[in-house]
VEXLOFI-691702 format. One record per residue (C-alpha): y negated, z negated, x; residue in three letters. Coordinates in steps of 0.001 Angstrom, whole numbers, plus 500000, padded with zeros to 6 digits. Example, Ala and Ser with C-alpha at 12.3 -4.5 7.8 and 13.67 -1.06 7.14 Angstrom:
% VEXLOFI-691702
504500492200512300ALA;501060492860513670SER;
***
This chain:
% VEXLOFI-691702
386067496976326229UNK;383776499792327414UNK;384540503161325953UNK;386319505326328492UNK;384563508588329346UNK;386797511298327912UNK;385396513991330169UNK;387641515181332984UNK;387002513877336476UNK;385845517310337633UNK;382963517137335155UNK;381797513622336048UNK;382092513692339838UNK;379000514610341880UNK;378739518301342678UNK;379129517647346385UNK;382472515895345756UNK;383799518031342920UNK;386688520367343646UNK;386731523267341238UNK;390128524248339990UNK;391298527771339213UNK;391510526692335564UNK;387740526012335584UNK;387027529556336702UNK;389469530904334101UNK;387837528897331311UNK;384351530126332220UNK;385552533721332584UNK;387436533609329294UNK;390729534693330837UNK;394073533160331687UNK;394504531191334915UNK;397120533730335990UNK;394518536497335641UNK;392121534612337934UNK;394912534136340454UNK;395755537833340393UNK;392081538840340689UNK;391460536579343669UNK;394554537935345356UNK;393630541585344765UNK;396463542350342359UNK;396429545877340871UNK;397488544327337550UNK;393855543285336962UNK;391447546096336115UNK;388432546618338355UNK;385831545423335836UNK;387637542136335188UNK;388309541586338892UNK;384637542056339809UNK;383546539732336993UNK;385917536996338180UNK;384949537441341833UNK;381253537280340982UNK;381775534129338929UNK;383815532538341723UNK;381068533396344216UNK;378367531906341993UNK;380379528680341794UNK;381068528620345529UNK;384752528688344612UNK;387325530246346884UNK;390989529843347599UNK;392224529809351150UNK;393838533218350870UNK;394125533484354625UNK;396019530236355105UNK;398324531026352187UNK;399124534501353495UNK;399628533190357016UNK;402082530557355763UNK;403981533103353735UNK;403893535738356464UNK;402379538318354094UNK;399353539206356168UNK;398380539084359814UNK;395207541143359636UNK;391747540160360861UNK;388685542077359643UNK;386196542971362367UNK;382978543862360566UNK;380041545629362224UNK;376844545640360152UNK;375027548931359740UNK;371236548906359841UNK;369482551998358511UNK;366310551198360434UNK;367832550968363904UNK;370694553415363213UNK;372867551706365829UNK;376268553406365585UNK;379836552534366517UNK;379591555008369402UNK;377343552479371171UNK;379310551480374327UNK;378622547804373605UNK;380404548006370250UNK;383267550013371733UNK;383759547421374472UNK;383669544589371963UNK;386176546311369677UNK;388481546928372639UNK;388507543310373777UNK;388980542051370222UNK;391884544445369711UNK;393497543186372926UNK;392983539539371999UNK;394397540010368496UNK;397354542090369693UNK;398231539445372286UNK;398426536908369458UNK;400415539134367097UNK;397609540100364715UNK;396311543437363430UNK;392668544486363341UNK;390833546101360438UNK;387464547635361418UNK;384857547825358653UNK;381110548231358163UNK;378707546536355773UNK;374968546879355264UNK;372972544567357503UNK;370976543684354381UNK;374118542373352641UNK;376183540604355272UNK;377778538483352542UNK;379650541620351414UNK;381979540995354362UNK;383590538194352323UNK;385300540857350195UNK;387957541427352852UNK;388944537763352793UNK;388572537003349105UNK;390747539964348082UNK;393466538948350548UNK;393032542025352736UNK;392325539891355811UNK;392940536324356925UNK;389388535961358212UNK;386330537812359427UNK;384731538454362803UNK;381177539724362344UNK;379502541493365261UNK;375869540463364920UNK;373958538201362558UNK;370935540486362232UNK;368176538909360124UNK;370262537199357430UNK;371182533803358789UNK;370947532449355216UNK;373677534785353931UNK;376006533692356722UNK;375408530045355868UNK;376355530842352271UNK;379628532393353448UNK;380392529273355449UNK;379619527109352407UNK;382194529155350481UNK;384708528310353227UNK;385260531888354255UNK;386874531831357740UNK;384088533461359746UNK;383048533875363370UNK;379806535639364236UNK;378895537218367554UNK;375315536074367920UNK;372838533332368685UNK;373228529684367698UNK;370574528922365072UNK;369011525772363660UNK;370829524295360628UNK;373774526617361188UNK;376908526131359097UNK;378957529022360479UNK;380597529441363879UNK;378925531624366488UNK;380160532858369829UNK;377413534287371999UNK;375963534609375449UNK;373324532344376975UNK;370522534742376116UNK;367702532426377149UNK;369149531980380624UNK;369866535712380851UNK;366274536625380015UNK;365032534065382526UNK;367283535504385247UNK;366059539060384608UNK;362363538222384729UNK;362684535782387633UNK;364305538591389614UNK;361385540925388857UNK;358916538203389819UNK;360747537764393129UNK;359992541444393835UNK;356290540665393600UNK;355833542073390082UNK;353379540333387781UNK;352758542820384953UNK;356248542695383472UNK;356722544384380077UNK;359283543219377508UNK;360955545864375309UNK;362937544710372257UNK;362644543472368685UNK;362321539682368494UNK;363221539697364782UNK;366841539742365962UNK;367997536216366939UNK;369632537244370227UNK;366596539272371274UNK;364311536372370373UNK;366268534149372751UNK;366010536735375559UNK;362290536815374889UNK;362170533012375209UNK;363746533392378652UNK;361156536049379534UNK;358302533728378558UNK;359851530788380427UNK;360175532750383673UNK;356574533956383453UNK;355298530427382825UNK;357262528977385730UNK;355803531637388035UNK;352281530867386845UNK;351860534324385276UNK;349745534419382138UNK;351449535985379142UNK;349835539233377961UNK;350728540152374330UNK;350093543816375136UNK;353194543766377334UNK;355469542740374457UNK;356644546076373033UNK;358593545917369763UNK;361447548439369706UNK;364626548393367553UNK;368028549328368981UNK;367305553040368833UNK;366826555448371733UNK;364301557699369981UNK;362050554776369074UNK;362360553448372612UNK;361403556808374106UNK;358315557032371930UNK;357302553482372826UNK;357470554183376566UNK;355534557412376101UNK;352801555458374323UNK;352783552826377078UNK;352241555465379757UNK;349799557654377822UNK;347717554639376785UNK;347578553698380476UNK;349054550261379816UNK;349063548298383061UNK;352680547369383818UNK;354625547219387077UNK;358137546233385831UNK;360126546256382583UNK;362758543957381127UNK;364702545747378359UNK;367001543883375953UNK;369922546334376138UNK;371371548667378742UNK;371230551751376528UNK;367542551209375883UNK;366986550509379591UNK;368528553878380455UNK;366201555543377950UNK;363251553742379554UNK;364198554996383020UNK;364657558591381869UNK;361309558534380055UNK;359486557078383055UNK;361042559789385203UNK;359649562428382833UNK;356175561059383606UNK;356721561068387349UNK;357238557293387624UNK;359816556304390218UNK;362411553633389433UNK;362535551252391234UNK;359652552223393540UNK;356911552299390895UNK;358599550382388111UNK;361796548327388585UNK;363798548050385355UNK;366351545418384261UNK;368643545755381233UNK;370999543432379369UNK;374751543703378552UNK;376303545263381693UNK;378129547966379748UNK;380509550159381762UNK;378082553129382196UNK;375434550851383766UNK;376958551029387222UNK;377267554840387054UNK;373721555534385889UNK;371101556966388267UNK;369830554756389628UNK;372587552224388928UNK;371198549725386443UNK;370325546144387287UNK;371364544137384254UNK;372321540767382819UNK;376091540557382541UNK;377674539004379463UNK;381451538785379502UNK;382691540852376574UNK;386304540108377514UNK;385711536357377287UNK;383794536932374043UNK;386743538678372386UNK;389164535880373230UNK;386700533168372232UNK;385983534731368830UNK;389668535178368020UNK;390509531617369080UNK;387669530190366980UNK;388672532193363911UNK;392345531261364149UNK;391335527610364460UNK;389409527886361182UNK;392310529592359446UNK;394511526690360560UNK;392010524256359020UNK;390538523066362321UNK;386888522713363361UNK;385362525605365288UNK;382020524645366885UNK;379646527292368305UNK;380460528523371802UNK;377980529616374466UNK;379158531985377224UNK;377591532199380667UNK;375351535074381763UNK;374633536271385302UNK;372394538851386936UNK;373927541955388524UNK;371424543577390909UNK;371711547342391361UNK;369520550287392260UNK;367088550174389331UNK;365411547123390902UNK;366574547231394531UNK;365195549274397398UNK;
***
């Protein structure tokens, strides 16, 4: 009779099929199972050094407990963490009307469903730090506003089964759930509108290192190609989400005598900066240079001239993100969702 393998099943099963137990983490950490349980649940009975050591070990093993589902069943917690990454380079702050609108619609959607909202910030270089709010039991799940440049970190969070919804662009080989606007179509709409005005030297202002901006740029290129307009790399102007950088970029465009007759800008706030800077140089908008933005934030219709922009429904976005996150917490699948965009024509591109 063959000798039976005395090793436990968890040690012999393939890694993809193995289910780590809390006892495994405890054994590797050299502590009691109860200590691991307390650490993962954020108990004050575990000192900070031990808690961090256990959490780091659990992360390295891709081990997590479904704190959110447990708390929801027991009625201990009905809080969702809404995390907005902070990028030192772009210095985009919470006072940005886009963020304020998004926070407002998320708050409404969560309140309507009987949940509370915790607002937090993490470095855009360490998006995986957002998992802290779930793994310590502070929140049932996480809504992250923006994926920035760290798609890989978000995939790692999804692999750790952290309930997560990201406002952003659907990416190749994506494991996490995104809710986002149809950026490609939106960029196409904006540039097609400018082409219909007879403009052929259309500048693009934005930073294509950001996934959403890259998709808007794809729409820009598609509209040019369809109109038979050759792409000119000189008209692609890289600018982060920062008004000062945008102002300097437009100044350089004008002072270098760059030949452009229209501008598509990837956000409304930057578009307003573009218009003000052009005005400083005596350029009329829309007479000399029609300008189109993206977002349709509330101030866009009150700007002078009122801003033509691509509308993305922030209200629908808030509801969609909350629904997708709650589905994950309940153990259901939450596929990526794409929201429609449409062009709103106002004075910055109309006679």
